[in-house]
C-alpha positions in Angstrom: 30.4 -52.9 -21.1 31.1 -56.3 -19.4 34.0 -56.9 -17.2 36.4 -59.8 -17.8 35.9 -62.8 -15.6 39.0 -62.0 -13.5 37.8 -58.4 -12.7 36.4 -57.9 -9.3 32.7 -57.0 -9.1 31.8 -53.7 -7.5 31.0 -54.3 -3.8 32.1 -57.9 -3.8 34.4 -59.1 -1.0 38.0 -59.3 -2.5 38.9 -63.0 -3.1 41.7 -63.0 -0.6 39.2 -62.1 2.1 36.4 -64.4 0.9 37.6 -67.6 2.7 35.3 -67.8 5.7 32.4 -69.6 4.0 34.7 -72.1 2.3 36.4 -72.7 5.7 33.1 -73.5 7.3 32.2 -75.9 4.4 35.5 -77.6 4.9 35.0 -77.9 8.7 31.5 -79.4 8.0 33.1 -81.9 5.6 35.7 -83.0 8.2 32.9 -83.1 10.8 30.7 -85.4 8.7 33.6 -87.7 7.7 34.6 -87.9 11.3 31.0 -88.8 12.2 30.8 -91.5 9.5 34.0 -93.1 10.7 33.8 -92.9 14.4 30.1 -93.6 14.7 29.8 -96.2 12.0 28.2 -98.8 14.3 25.5 -96.4 15.4 24.8 -95.3 11.8 24.6 -99.0 10.8 22.2 -99.6 13.6 20.0 -96.7 12.5 19.9 -98.1 8.9 19.2 -101.6 10.3 16.3 -100.2 12.2 14.8 -98.8 8.9 15.9 -95.1 9.5 12.3 -93.9 10.3 11.9 -93.5 14.0 15.2 -95.4 14.5 16.7 -93.1 17.1 13.9 -93.6 19.6 14.9 -92.8 23.2 18.5 -94.1 22.8 20.7 -91.1 23.8 23.8 -92.4 21.8 21.8 -92.8 18.6 20.3 -89.4 19.2 23.7 -87.8 19.7 25.0 -89.4 16.5 22.0 -88.2 14.6 22.4 -84.6 15.8 26.2 -84.9 15.1 25.4 -85.7 11.4 22.6 -83.2 11.1 24.9 -80.4 12.5 27.5 -81.2 9.8 24.8 -80.8 7.1 23.6 -77.5 8.7 27.1 -76.2 9.0 27.8 -77.0 5.4 24.6 -75.1 4.3 25.5 -72.1 6.5 29.1 -72.1 5.0 27.7 -72.2 1.5 25.3 -69.3 2.3 28.3 -67.3 3.5 30.2 -68.2 0.3 27.3 -66.8 -1.7 27.2 -63.7 0.5 30.9 -63.2 0.2 30.7 -63.3 -3.6 27.6 -61.1 -3.9 27.5 -57.4 -4.6 27.5 -54.5 -2.1 25.0 -55.7 0.6 27.1 -58.8 1.4 29.5 -57.2 3.9 26.7 -55.7 6.0 25.0 -59.1 6.0 28.1 -61.0 7.1 28.7 -59.3 10.4 25.3 -60.2 12.1 25.6 -63.7 10.7 29.1 -63.9 12.1 27.9 -62.9 15.5 25.4 -65.8 15.4 28.2 -68.3 14.3 30.4 -66.9 17.1 27.7 -67.3 19.7 27.1 -70.9 18.7 30.8 -71.6 18.6 31.4 -70.2 22.0 28.5 -72.1 23.5 29.9 -75.3 21.9 33.3 -74.5 23.4 31.9 -73.9 26.9 29.8 -77.1 26.7 32.5 -79.2 25.1 36.0 -77.6 25.2 37.7 -80.8 23.9 35.8 -80.7 20.6 36.0 -79.5 17.0 34.3 -76.2 17.8 37.7 -74.7 17.8 37.8 -75.1 14.0 34.9 -72.8 13.5 36.4 -70.0 15.7 38.7 -68.4 13.0 35.9 -68.0 10.5 33.4 -66.8 13.2 35.9 -64.1 14.5 36.7 -63.0 10.9 33.0 -62.7 10.1 32.5 -60.4 13.1 35.3 -58.0 12.2 34.3 -54.6 11.1 33.7 -54.2 7.4 36.8 -52.6 5.8 36.1 -49.3 4.1 37.4 -50.8 0.8 34.4 -53.2 0.7 31.9 -50.4 0.7 30.5 -49.1 -2.5 
């Protein structure tokens, strides 16, 4: 017997609670667009230099490269969380340790740079760390 597409899968996170991964993907998108707009001259300089070994020892180009790479890494992490949130029973147990890591990175980012976009990751990080509700367990 197959379930209709709208029926929840056994053990999957209810849709109303499965927002954290998409939130992080959205934060990554905003982060990347911000990097493209604000650091356009530095990106153009990287392209002008032929991309390969274009950062060199320039701290600003290095910071811009890491800014862009972090946006991509955050998007990948967010997508992994989306997949975990949509997966069967093991997902809730996998989300909490992952959330602790996201929270640790977010808090470190906030300590190092309080006036930054790290605040945007805080709601998802805290929600991922919450105890798994009994209803999510098989």
